[in-house]
C-alpha positions in Angstrom: 126.8 70.2 8.0 127.3 70.4 4.3 125.7 73.3 2.8 125.8 75.7 -0.7 126.7 78.6 1.5 128.7 78.5 5.1 127.7 81.9 7.2 129.7 82.2 10.3 128.1 84.4 12.3 124.3 84.7 13.8 124.6 88.0 14.5 121.6 90.7 12.1 123.8 90.6 9.2 124.2 86.8 9.1 120.5 85.7 9.9 119.7 88.1 7.1 121.9 87.0 4.7 120.8 83.4 5.5 117.0 84.4 5.5 117.4 85.9 1.6 119.7 83.1 0.3 117.2 80.4 2.0 114.2 81.6 0.3 116.1 81.6 -2.8 116.2 77.6 -2.7 119.9 77.5 -1.4 121.3 75.3 1.3 122.5 77.4 4.4 124.5 76.7 7.9 124.8 79.8 10.0 127.2 78.9 12.7 127.2 80.9 15.7 129.4 80.5 18.7 127.1 81.8 21.5 124.9 79.5 22.7 122.1 82.4 23.8 122.1 86.0 22.2 123.1 89.2 23.9 119.9 91.0 25.3 121.1 94.2 25.6 119.6 96.8 23.1 123.1 97.9 21.6 122.0 98.9 18.1 118.9 100.1 17.5 118.7 102.9 14.5 117.1 100.8 11.5 117.4 103.1 8.0 115.0 103.3 5.3 117.3 101.3 2.9 117.7 98.6 5.3 113.8 98.5 5.8 113.6 98.0 2.1 115.9 95.2 2.5 114.3 93.6 5.6 111.1 93.6 3.7 112.4 91.1 0.9 112.8 89.1 3.5 109.5 89.6 5.3 110.7 90.7 8.9 110.3 94.7 8.1 106.4 95.0 8.9 106.9 92.9 12.3 109.8 95.2 13.2 107.7 98.4 12.0 105.1 97.4 14.5 107.1 97.1 17.2 109.7 99.8 16.8 109.1 103.4 17.3 108.8 105.2 13.8 111.0 108.3 14.2 110.1 110.9 11.6 111.3 114.1 13.1 114.7 115.0 14.6 115.5 118.6 16.3 118.9 120.2 17.4 118.7 121.9 21.0 121.0 124.1 22.3 120.8 125.9 25.3 117.6 125.0 25.9 116.5 126.6 22.4 115.4 124.5 19.3 117.5 125.7 16.4 116.6 123.6 13.6 114.5 120.6 13.2 114.2 117.8 10.3 111.6 115.8 9.0 112.5 111.9 7.3 109.1 112.3 4.9 110.9 112.7 1.8 113.6 110.0 2.4 111.5 107.1 1.6 107.9 106.5 0.5 107.6 103.1 1.9 109.5 104.0 5.1 109.5 108.1 6.0 111.1 107.5 9.4 114.6 106.2 11.0 112.7 103.0 13.2 114.2 102.2 16.7 114.0 98.7 17.7 116.3 97.0 20.1 119.0 94.9 18.3 118.1 91.8 20.2 114.3 91.8 19.2 115.6 92.4 15.5 117.9 89.1 15.8 115.2 87.6 17.3 113.1 88.3 14.2 115.3 87.3 11.6 116.3 83.9 13.6 112.4 83.3 14.0 112.6 83.8 9.6 115.4 81.8 9.0 113.7 78.6 11.6 110.5 79.0 9.6 112.7 78.6 6.1 114.7 76.0 7.4 114.5 74.9 11.1 118.5 73.2 10.9 119.5 76.3 9.5 121.1 78.3 12.5 123.5 76.1 14.5 124.7 77.4 18.3 127.6 76.6 20.0 130.2 75.7 17.1 133.4 77.5 17.1 135.5 77.5 13.6 139.1 76.5 14.7 140.3 75.8 11.2 139.7 76.8 7.6 140.9 75.2 4.0 140.5 76.6 0.6 141.1 74.0 -2.5 139.8 76.6 -5.0 136.0 74.3 -5.5 134.9 74.5 -2.0 136.0 75.7 1.6 136.1 73.1 4.6 135.8 74.4 8.2 136.5 72.9 11.1 134.1 73.2 13.9 134.5 72.4 17.7 131.3 71.7 20.0 128.8 71.5 16.9 125.2 71.4 18.4 124.6 70.4 21.8 127.9 67.6 21.4 130.5 69.0 23.7 134.8 69.1 23.1 133.8 67.5 19.4 135.1 68.9 16.0 133.2 68.3 12.5 133.4 69.2 9.3 131.2 71.9 7.7 132.0 71.8 4.0 130.5 74.2 1.0 131.5 76.1 -2.5 130.8 79.4 -0.8 132.2 80.6 2.9 130.5 84.2 4.2 132.3 85.6 7.2 130.1 87.7 8.8 131.6 87.3 12.6 132.1 90.7 13.9 134.8 93.6 13.6 137.2 90.9 15.7 136.8 88.6 12.7 138.6 85.3 13.4 138.2 84.3 9.8 139.5 87.2 8.4 142.9 87.1 10.2 142.2 83.4 9.2 141.9 84.3 5.2 145.1 86.6 5.6 143.0 89.4 5.0 144.9 93.0 6.2 142.9 96.0 7.3 143.3 99.8 7.8 142.1 101.9 10.4 141.5 104.8 12.3 141.2 106.1 15.7 139.4 109.1 16.7 139.5 111.3 19.8 135.7 110.6 20.8 134.5 108.6 23.5 131.0 108.1 24.7 128.9 106.8 27.6 125.3 105.6 26.5 122.1 104.5 28.4 118.8 103.5 28.4 116.6 105.0 31.1 112.5 105.6 31.2 112.0 108.2 28.9 110.7 111.7 31.3 112.2 113.7 28.6 108.8 115.1 26.7 110.4 114.7 23.4 107.8 111.8 22.5 108.9 109.7 19.4 111.7 112.6 18.5 115.2 112.2 18.5 117.0 115.4 19.5 120.7 116.3 19.0 121.8 118.5 21.9 124.6 120.8 21.0 126.6 122.1 23.7 129.9 123.5 25.1 131.0 120.8 26.4 130.3 118.3 23.8 127.3 116.8 22.2 124.6 114.3 23.8 122.0 112.6 21.8 119.0 111.3 22.9 116.4 108.2 21.0 113.1 106.9 21.9 112.8 103.4 22.2 110.1 101.2 22.1 108.6 100.6 26.0 108.7 104.3 27.0 112.4 103.9 26.9 114.9 106.6 25.7 119.1 106.3 25.2 121.0 109.2 25.9 124.5 109.4 24.0 126.8 111.6 25.8 130.0 113.0 24.0 133.5 112.3 26.6 137.2 113.9 25.8 138.5 110.5 27.3 137.2 107.2 28.3 134.4 106.5 30.9 136.5 104.2 33.1 134.3 102.8 35.9 131.1 105.5 35.0 127.8 104.4 36.4 123.8 105.2 35.4 124.2 108.3 37.9 127.3 109.4 36.4 125.7 109.6 33.1 122.4 111.0 34.4 124.6 113.5 36.1 126.2 114.4 32.6 123.1 114.6 30.6 121.2 117.0 33.6 124.2 119.2 33.4 124.4 119.8 29.7 120.4 119.4 28.8 118.6 120.2 32.2 116.9 117.1 32.0 117.7 114.3 34.4 117.5 110.6 33.4 116.5 108.5 36.4 119.6 106.0 37.2 117.1 104.0 39.2 115.1 103.0 36.1 118.7 102.4 33.6 118.6 99.1 32.1 121.3 99.3 29.7 125.0 101.1 30.0 127.8 101.5 27.9 130.8 103.0 27.3 132.9 103.0 23.9 135.7 104.6 22.1 135.9 105.2 18.3 137.4 104.0 15.6 137.4 102.5 12.4 138.6 99.3 10.4 138.3 98.6 6.4 139.4 95.3 5.4 141.9 95.7 2.5 139.7 93.2 0.4 136.2 91.6 0.7 136.5 88.5 -1.4 139.3 86.2 -0.6 139.1 83.1 -3.0 135.7 81.7 -2.4 135.0 83.3 1.2 133.5 86.7 1.3 133.8 89.1 4.5 130.3 90.8 5.2 129.4 93.6 8.0 131.5 94.3 10.5 134.2 91.7 9.4 134.5 94.1 6.4 134.4 97.2 7.8 133.7 98.7 11.2 132.0 101.4 11.0 131.5 104.3 14.2 128.2 103.9 15.6 127.6 107.5 15.8 124.8 107.6 13.0 124.3 104.1 13.1 125.8 103.6 10.1 127.4 99.8 10.8 124.4 97.3 11.0 122.4 99.2 8.3 125.5 98.9 5.6 125.6 95.3 6.5 122.1 94.5 5.6 122.9 96.4 2.4 126.1 94.5 2.1 124.2 91.2 2.3 121.5 92.4 -0.1 124.1 92.9 -2.7 126.1 89.4 -2.2 123.0 87.7 -2.3 122.1 87.4 -6.2 126.2 87.1 -7.0 126.0 84.1 -4.4 122.7 82.6 -6.3 124.4 83.2 -9.5 127.8 81.8 -9.1 126.3 78.6 -7.5 124.3 78.2 -11.1 127.6 78.9 -13.1 126.3 82.1 -14.1 128.9 84.4 -12.7 132.5 83.9 -11.7 135.2 86.3 -10.2 134.2 89.3 -12.4 130.9 89.8 -10.7 132.7 89.2 -7.2 134.6 91.6 -8.0 132.1 94.5 -9.0 131.0 93.7 -5.6 133.7 94.4 -3.9 134.4 97.6 -5.7 130.5 98.8 -4.9 130.4 97.8 -1.2 133.7 99.2 -0.5 132.4 102.4 -1.9 130.0 102.2 0.2 131.6 101.6 3.2 134.3 105.1 2.7 130.9 106.9 2.6 129.1 105.7 5.3 132.9 106.3 7.3 133.1 109.6 5.9 129.3 110.3 7.1 130.1 109.1 10.6 132.8 111.5 10.8 131.0 114.5 9.7 128.6 113.1 12.7 131.4 113.2 14.9 132.9 116.5 14.5 129.5 118.3 14.6 129.4 117.1 18.3 132.8 117.9 19.3 133.4 120.7 21.9 134.1 124.5 20.8 135.2 127.7 21.7 132.1 129.4 22.8 132.3 131.9 19.6 133.0 128.8 16.9 129.7 127.5 19.1 127.6 130.0 17.9 129.0 130.0 14.5 128.1 126.3 13.8 124.6 126.5 16.3 123.6 129.8 13.6 125.4 127.3 10.3 122.9 124.2 11.5 119.8 126.6 12.1 120.6 128.5 8.3 120.4 124.9 6.9 117.4 123.6 9.1 115.5 126.2 7.4 116.1 125.3 3.8 113.8 123.0 2.6 116.7 121.4 -0.4 119.3 121.6 2.2 117.2 120.1 5.3 116.4 116.7 2.7 119.9 116.4 1.6 121.6 116.3 5.3 118.1 113.9 5.9 119.0 111.4 3.0 122.5 111.6 3.8 121.9 110.7 7.8 119.5 107.9 6.7 122.0 106.4 4.2 119.6 107.0 1.2 122.4 107.5 -1.0 122.9 103.3 -0.5 119.4 102.4 -1.6 119.3 100.5 -4.8 119.1 102.7 -7.5 120.5 105.9 -5.8 
């Protein structure tokens, strides 16, 4: 269980960082409490800067082969297209947003990790204690591997907490958070695609609130409906009825393969680096899922952290480099949160007069190539690409 870097959390962000470090010859242990992966599609959008990062760990090409390349998006209001957006100019290598279910993304990352080190990922281990003596971090881990009701210890010079928005390690490290709540609630589901929109993403800007629609592999389409209150007890028929009422398109409830309701909040850790521990991904910053910022931001965090850890392990960097990492990634999180807030604001209900003004403004912006390209770069997080 000893390693150069311990990573707690075997989701997409923890697996990505593990693969990046293993490629550089770093001994890694990734501790994941779950014995089995969640099979829900969950996060689906992978932006160009994240694909560039994923290419560095040799999984991007497989993801692109399996996913849907969304090269265009359109805005529709009252059954009429009021604007469109092309992603052709956002990246030379990846001029699209890739749609791929999160469980498949995790599978590909896990396969890469196990190719580099079959023992790197340890499932079924719950962290119950942490100690940082200034030189190494030691974790108490209950139920390691296949041995039930046993506590063992894992130690390394550095710990990375990638254990999600409700990070227990963040609490154990004494890191506080600041948060925001929003008056936005959503119901989303995946259905067989009978929309006729093919590989396009579509935003329906309707008086009752936005409906978002994205293609997925296998002839599936995701529908996301903005609500004014939590969708308690809603089922596939309810979502299909909402989509029909606002868009004129009725997904077939019998084909529903995923249904989820969520309310929106954002959380930022007050600091990302705590002694020899680093928070990563949602443990450091929970960003609204509207716009697909969170998972992509976590990958870009990992891309920035890997060389800092590698340099520190070789004695070439210290607190100053970790401080710069913390400053840069917190800035990126604030920008991502701001973009998510803009995305939510554009989808809120408006009185008819203001709805017409907003729709006209979106159409005017879409007709101007320079503005269209700027919006496309913002939407795809091109501002967070290396060198941007």
